[in-house]
C-alpha positions in Angstrom: -57.1 -6.0 24.3 -58.5 -3.1 26.4 -54.9 -1.7 26.8 -54.9 -0.7 23.1 -56.0 2.9 22.6 -56.7 4.0 19.0 -58.3 7.4 18.3 -58.7 8.0 14.5 -59.6 11.6 15.1 -56.1 12.4 16.2 -53.4 13.5 13.7 -51.0 10.8 15.1 -50.5 7.9 12.6 -52.3 4.8 13.6 -49.2 2.6 13.7 -47.6 5.0 16.2 -50.7 4.9 18.4 -50.8 1.1 18.3 -47.1 0.7 19.0 -47.4 3.2 21.9 -50.3 1.3 23.4 -48.4 -2.0 23.4 -45.2 -0.3 24.6 -47.0 1.2 27.6 -48.7 -2.1 28.4 -45.2 -3.8 28.4 -43.7 -1.1 30.6 -46.5 -1.1 33.2 -46.7 -4.9 33.4 -50.0 -5.4 31.7 -48.2 -7.5 29.2 -45.6 -9.6 31.1 -42.6 -11.4 29.5 -43.5 -13.9 26.8 -47.2 -12.7 26.7 -48.6 -13.5 23.3 -49.8 -10.4 21.4 -53.0 -10.3 19.2 -52.5 -11.3 15.6 -52.6 -8.8 12.8 -56.0 -10.2 11.8 -57.4 -9.8 15.4 -56.2 -6.2 15.7 -57.5 -5.4 12.2 -61.0 -6.7 13.0 -61.2 -5.2 16.5 -60.0 -1.7 15.6 -60.6 -1.6 11.9 -56.9 -1.4 11.1 -55.2 -2.5 7.9 -52.6 -5.2 8.0 -49.8 -2.8 6.9 -50.6 -0.6 9.9 -50.4 -3.4 12.4 -47.3 -4.8 10.6 -45.6 -1.5 10.8 -46.3 -1.1 14.5 -45.0 -4.6 15.3 -41.9 -3.9 13.2 -41.2 -0.8 15.2 -41.5 -2.8 18.5 -39.3 -5.5 17.2 -36.6 -2.9 16.3 -37.0 -1.5 19.9 -36.3 -5.0 21.2 -39.7 -5.1 23.0 -41.2 -8.0 21.2 -40.1 -10.9 19.1 -41.8 -13.1 16.5 -41.9 -16.9 16.2 -42.7 -18.3 12.8 -46.2 -19.9 12.7 -46.7 -19.1 16.4 -47.1 -15.3 16.7 -45.6 -12.3 18.4 -44.5 -12.3 22.1 -43.1 -9.9 24.7 -39.3 -10.1 24.9 -37.7 -11.1 28.2 -36.5 -8.1 30.2 -33.0 -9.4 30.5 -32.7 -9.2 26.7 -33.9 -5.5 26.7 -32.1 -3.9 29.6 -28.8 -2.1 29.4 -25.8 -4.3 29.8 -23.3 -1.4 29.9 -24.1 0.7 32.9 -22.0 -0.8 35.6 -18.2 -0.4 36.1 -17.8 -4.1 35.7 -16.1 -5.6 32.6 -18.6 -6.3 29.9 -18.2 -10.0 30.3 -19.1 -9.8 34.0 -22.0 -7.5 33.3 -23.4 -9.9 30.7 -23.1 -12.7 33.3 -25.1 -10.8 35.8 -28.0 -10.7 33.4 -28.2 -14.5 33.7 -27.3 -14.9 30.0 -24.0 -16.7 30.8 -25.4 -20.1 30.1 -26.1 -19.0 26.5 -22.4 -18.7 25.5 -20.5 -20.3 22.8 -16.7 -20.3 23.2 -15.1 -19.9 19.8 -11.5 -19.7 20.9 -9.2 -19.9 23.8 -5.5 -19.3 22.9 -2.3 -17.7 24.1 -0.9 -15.2 21.6 2.0 -12.8 21.6 1.6 -9.3 23.0 1.2 -6.8 20.2 2.2 -3.3 21.3 0.3 -1.6 18.4 -3.1 -3.1 19.1 -2.7 -3.9 22.9 -0.8 -0.9 24.1 -3.0 -0.2 27.1 -1.8 -3.5 28.7 1.7 -2.0 29.0 3.4 -5.3 28.7 6.9 -6.1 27.4 7.9 -7.3 24.0 7.8 -11.1 24.0 5.1 -11.3 26.7 2.1 -13.5 26.0 -1.6 -12.7 26.5 -4.7 -14.8 26.7 -7.2 -14.3 23.8 -10.8 -15.4 24.0 -13.7 -15.1 21.4 -17.3 -15.7 22.5 -20.8 -15.4 21.2 -23.6 -14.5 23.7 -27.1 -15.5 22.8 -30.5 -14.3 24.0 -33.4 -16.6 23.8 -33.9 -16.3 20.1 -31.0 -14.3 18.6 -27.3 -13.5 18.7 -26.7 -10.6 21.1 -23.0 -10.1 21.3 -19.8 -11.2 19.6 -16.9 -10.3 21.9 -13.1 -10.6 21.8 -11.2 -10.5 25.2 -7.5 -9.9 25.8 -6.0 -10.4 29.3 -2.4 -10.7 30.6 -1.8 -14.4 31.5 -1.7 -13.7 35.2 -5.0 -11.8 35.1 -6.6 -14.6 33.1 -5.7 -17.0 35.9 -7.2 -14.6 38.4 -10.4 -14.3 36.4 -11.0 -18.0 36.9 -11.3 -17.2 40.6 -14.4 -15.0 40.3 -14.3 -13.3 43.7 -10.7 -12.4 43.4 -11.3 -10.7 40.0 -14.2 -8.7 41.3 -12.3 -7.5 44.3 -9.5 -6.3 42.1 -11.6 -4.2 39.7 -11.6 -0.4 40.1 -13.3 0.8 36.9 -14.1 0.1 33.3 -14.1 2.7 30.5 -16.2 2.1 27.4 -16.3 3.7 24.0 -19.3 3.0 21.8 -19.1 3.5 18.0 -22.0 3.3 15.5 -20.6 1.4 12.5 -21.5 -0.6 9.4 -21.0 -4.2 10.2 -18.5 -6.1 8.1 -19.8 -9.0 5.9 -18.7 -11.8 8.3 -20.2 -10.0 11.2 -23.5 -9.7 9.4 -23.5 -13.4 8.8 -22.9 -14.0 12.5 -25.9 -11.9 13.4 -27.9 -13.4 10.5 -28.4 -9.8 9.3 -28.5 -8.3 5.8 -25.2 -7.1 4.4 -24.2 -3.5 5.4 -26.4 -3.6 8.5 -25.8 -1.0 11.2 -24.3 -2.0 14.4 -22.2 -0.9 17.4 -18.6 -1.6 18.3 -17.9 -1.4 22.0 -14.3 -1.1 23.2 -13.9 -1.6 27.0 -10.7 -1.2 29.1 -10.9 -2.5 32.7 -8.5 -1.2 35.4 -7.4 -2.8 38.6 -7.3 -0.9 41.9 -3.6 -0.5 41.3 -4.5 1.3 38.0 -3.2 -1.6 35.9 -5.2 -2.6 32.8 -6.4 -6.1 33.4 -8.7 -6.6 30.5 -9.3 -5.3 27.0 -12.5 -6.3 25.1 -14.1 -5.5 21.8 -17.7 -6.4 21.3 -20.1 -6.1 18.4 -23.8 -5.7 18.7 -26.3 -5.6 15.8 -28.2 -2.3 15.6 -31.7 -1.8 14.3 -32.6 1.9 14.8 -29.8 4.2 15.7 -31.7 6.5 18.1 -33.4 3.6 19.9 -30.2 1.5 20.3 -28.3 4.5 21.6 -31.0 5.0 24.2 -30.8 1.3 25.0 -27.2 1.7 25.9 -27.5 5.0 27.7 -25.5 5.5 30.9 
């Protein structure tokens, strides 16, 4: 536990000093992925800290998605692919998630063909009577729900997306808008979160090289601390 630096002569609250020491150890590799952290009791005895102080530091690190807890087992460093930004690249959100190697942790909730709705799907610029492919998915990390996402594609583009290389070659850019919201009741249940929890709504529009919109997606992500999560998704 030599990486922990606590100086009680400083005006900085002890829980902040503790969280900072652990955060720095994670960032510099001293604490690699899945490393087990000291227990509250061990830290309390070693550094003469109260349990509320240790608990508050661990809570902050959990909210920052740096560590996770397993009941009856302890606290561990969260895998990097669950912490890193999934929104930087110009790829569609679905493709970007796949590149994080989380694609095997997907539950397909729905695949269906539905009528084009010009009010809610206008960027697709289709004709009345056209059909689109609608998909709903949940992406999981190792221990929690990460994303709920709805994807709308013209039927011909859905067929192309099944041929991965062809879809990648056709992508020009993706625009994203991120909104801080209060999650609806059903979404809170999905994330196993308290009612009225904060979250983020991410609307993505993907264009082909011919400037045609080939994918619309709306994703929901649970938020813990607004400033931290916004930094997590920074461009």
